[in-house]
ZAMARGU-4260 file (C-alpha; in steps of 0.2 Angstrom, whole numbers, plus 5000, padded with zeros to 4 digits):
<rodrens>
0) 5667/6120/5790 | 5677/6136/5785 | 5695/6135/5780 | 5706/6151/5780 | 5722/6148/5771
5) 5736/6161/5768 | 5751/6158/5759 | 5768/6167/5761 | 5781/6169/5748 | 5782/6172/5730
10) 5769/6161/5721 | 5768/6171/5705 | 5766/6162/5688 | 5783/6155/5682 | 5784/6150/5663
15) 5765/6151/5662 | 5762/6138/5675 | 5751/6141/5689 | 5757/6132/5705 | 5745/6119/5712
20) 5743/6117/5731 | 5736/6102/5740 | 5728/6102/5757 | 5727/6086/5767 | 5715/6087/5782
25) 5717/6072/5793 | 5703/6066/5805 | 5690/6079/5799 | 5682/6078/5816 | 5665/6072/5821
30) 5654/6087/5827 | 5643/6085/5842 | 5642/6088/5861 | 5658/6084/5869 | 5654/6088/5887
35) 5651/6072/5897 | 5639/6081/5909 | 5627/6085/5895 | 5611/6075/5893 | 5615/6074/5874
40) 5633/6070/5876 | 5640/6061/5860 | 5654/6050/5863 | 5659/6049/5845 | 5660/6068/5844
45) 5678/6075/5843 | 5674/6093/5840 | 5661/6102/5850 | 5647/6111/5840 | 5639/6121/5854
50) 5624/6109/5855 | 5626/6103/5873 | 5610/6103/5883 | 5610/6103/5902 | 5593/6097/5910
55) 5590/6103/5928 | 5582/6085/5931 | 5598/6076/5925 | 5612/6084/5935 | 5615/6093/5952
60) 5631/6101/5945 | 5639/6105/5928 | 5654/6114/5922 | 5652/6123/5906 | 5653/6140/5897
65) 5641/6135/5882 | 5626/6125/5877 | 5608/6127/5884 | 5601/6125/5901 | 5583/6118/5901
70) 5569/6112/5912 | 5564/6094/5914 | 5554/6094/5898 | 5569/6099/5888 | 5569/6112/5875
75) 5552/6107/5867 | 5542/6099/5881 | 5534/6105/5897 | 5540/6103/5915 | 5530/6092/5926
80) 5520/6094/5942 | 5528/6093/5959 | 5546/6096/5955 | 5559/6102/5967 | 5575/6103/5957
85) 5592/6111/5960 | 5608/6113/5950 | 5624/6123/5951 | 5633/6128/5935 | 5652/6131/5936
90) 5662/6141/5924 | 5676/6131/5914 | 5690/6142/5920 | 5696/6153/5935 | 5691/6171/5933
95) 5676/6167/5923 | 5658/6170/5928 | 5643/6160/5922 | 5629/6170/5913 | 5612/6164/5908
100) 5601/6172/5894 | 5583/6166/5895 | 5578/6164/5877 | 5562/6156/5883 | 5553/6157/5899
105) 5535/6153/5903 | 5528/6147/5920 | 5512/6146/5928 | 5509/6164/5935 | 5506/6159/5953
110) 5514/6144/5959 | 5529/6138/5950 | 5546/6147/5953 | 5564/6148/5947 | 5577/6156/5959
115) 5595/6160/5954 | 5608/6161/5968 | 5625/6170/5966 | 5636/6156/5971 | 5639/6137/5974
120) 5623/6134/5984 | 5607/6141/5991 | 5617/6148/6005 | 5623/6161/5993 | 5615/6178/5990
125) 5599/6178/5979 | 5603/6185/5962 | 5585/6183/5955 | 5571/6180/5968 | 5557/6167/5964
130) 5551/6171/5947 | 5536/6165/5937 | 5525/6169/5922 | 5536/6176/5908 | 5546/6188/5920
135) 5563/6181/5915 | 5560/6180/5896 | 5574/6190/5886 | 5584/6193/5902 | 5602/6189/5906
140) 5609/6186/5923 | 5628/6184/5927 | 5637/6179/5943 | 5644/6194/5951 | 5662/6199/5952
145) 5663/6196/5970 | 5657/6178/5968 | 5674/6169/5969 | 5668/6153/5961 | 5659/6161/5947
150) 5645/6149/5948 | 5626/6151/5948 | 5614/6139/5958 | 5597/6138/5951 | 5582/6130/5960
155) 5565/6126/5952 | 5549/6121/5961 | 5532/6117/5953 | 5515/6114/5962 | 5503/6099/5960
160) 5494/6106/5945 | 5496/6115/5928 | 5512/6115/5919 | 5519/6126/5905 | 5534/6126/5893
165) 5546/6131/5906 | 5563/6138/5900 | 5578/6138/5888 | 5593/6148/5894 | 5609/6150/5884
170) 5624/6147/5895 | 5640/6158/5892 | 5654/6164/5903 | 5659/6182/5906 | 5675/6190/5913
175) 5676/6206/5923
</rodrens>
């Protein structure tokens, strides 16, 4: 919690008395995830702390410009066999474009794939074709300026054997 307080006026010492100021902070605020679409939504939170987690296996669409996007195993586990998942991530405001930075990305090299579409469905143009291995690690992908919704649709498929840690992607929104 950081408080930046600036005073206006003349508060110099008068008769060798230093003025005393009091600050009353009401409510204080409970930090946590305030997005009801997140898998770790905290109904007691009154102030978002950026910790929201959006799991591809838990939702088919979310609206956010923050938090992390993860595979079915979450940020610390592995995805499972035989998955066929899809999610669309929408920006919070008009004229914003969803952006994903893959801070972790590790798939089976032959048979598990993540595809990113530049729009609200798999009918949109492909932004990132089926990727596996560690190919998206450290990469950022943003909805194009011609994408009127600003959304990205992501699909993930895994085969019947061998799983890996999957992905963690930081969600943000960009403007053009």
